[in-house]
N, C-alpha and C positions, 0 to 999 in steps of 0.2 A: 323413437317410435317403437311401440310394442311389436313383437314378432307377428302377432295375429293381425295387426293392422297392415303390416307389410305384405303378408300372405294374401289377405283379402283384397288389398289394393291391386296386387299383381293379377289376381283372378278377375277383378273388375276390368282391368286393362285388357286382359285376354278376351273377355266377353265383348268389350267395346270394339276391339279390333275385328273379332269374328263378325259382329253385326255390320261393321263397315264393309267387310268383304262380301257379306250377303247382299247389302244394298248396292254396292258398286258392280259386283261381278256375278251375283247369284251363286256364290261359292260359300258353303258352310264348311269351314275348315275343320271344326270339331267332328262333324259327321264324316268328312272325308278321311280323317285320321282314324277315328274309332268305329266308324260304321253308322249309317243312319239308323236311328232308333235302337242302337245297341245299348246294353246296360252301362257300358263305360261312357258313352256320349251323354246319356241321361244323367249320370253321376256328375259329369263335368258341368252340365247345364244347371243342375241343382246347386252345386258348389258355387258357381258364378252368381246365381240368384241369392243365395244366402250371404255371399260376400258383399253384394250390393246392399243388402239389408243391414249388414254389420257396419258398413261404411257410413250409415246414417248417424251412428254414435259420434264419431269424430267431427262430422259436419255440425251436429247440434251443439257439441261442446265448443267448437270454434266460434259458432254464431253466438252462443251464450256468453263467451268470454270476451267478445268484442274483437277477436283476431281478424275476422273477415271485414268488419266495419272499419277497423283501423287501417287495413290495406287499401280500402276504397278512398280514404281521405288524404292519401299522399299526393 
C-alpha cells in the first residue's frame, strides 16, 4: 500500500472516531485537543476531509478491478 494511502486511511479513521465521539458523547476530541475553531483544529478537519476524498481512488480502483465483487461471492 502506498504511504499516502496509509496516511489518508489513518486520518479517515481519526475523523470517523471523532465523529463517533461527537455522536455518542457530544465530545469533539479534535476541538478539545487543539481548541475549538483554532487554526490547528481547522487544519486537522481539512486534512481529514481531503483524506476521505483521496480514499475514493482506492475504492474506485478496487471496484473496477473486481476485488470487492470477488469478496462478495465467497
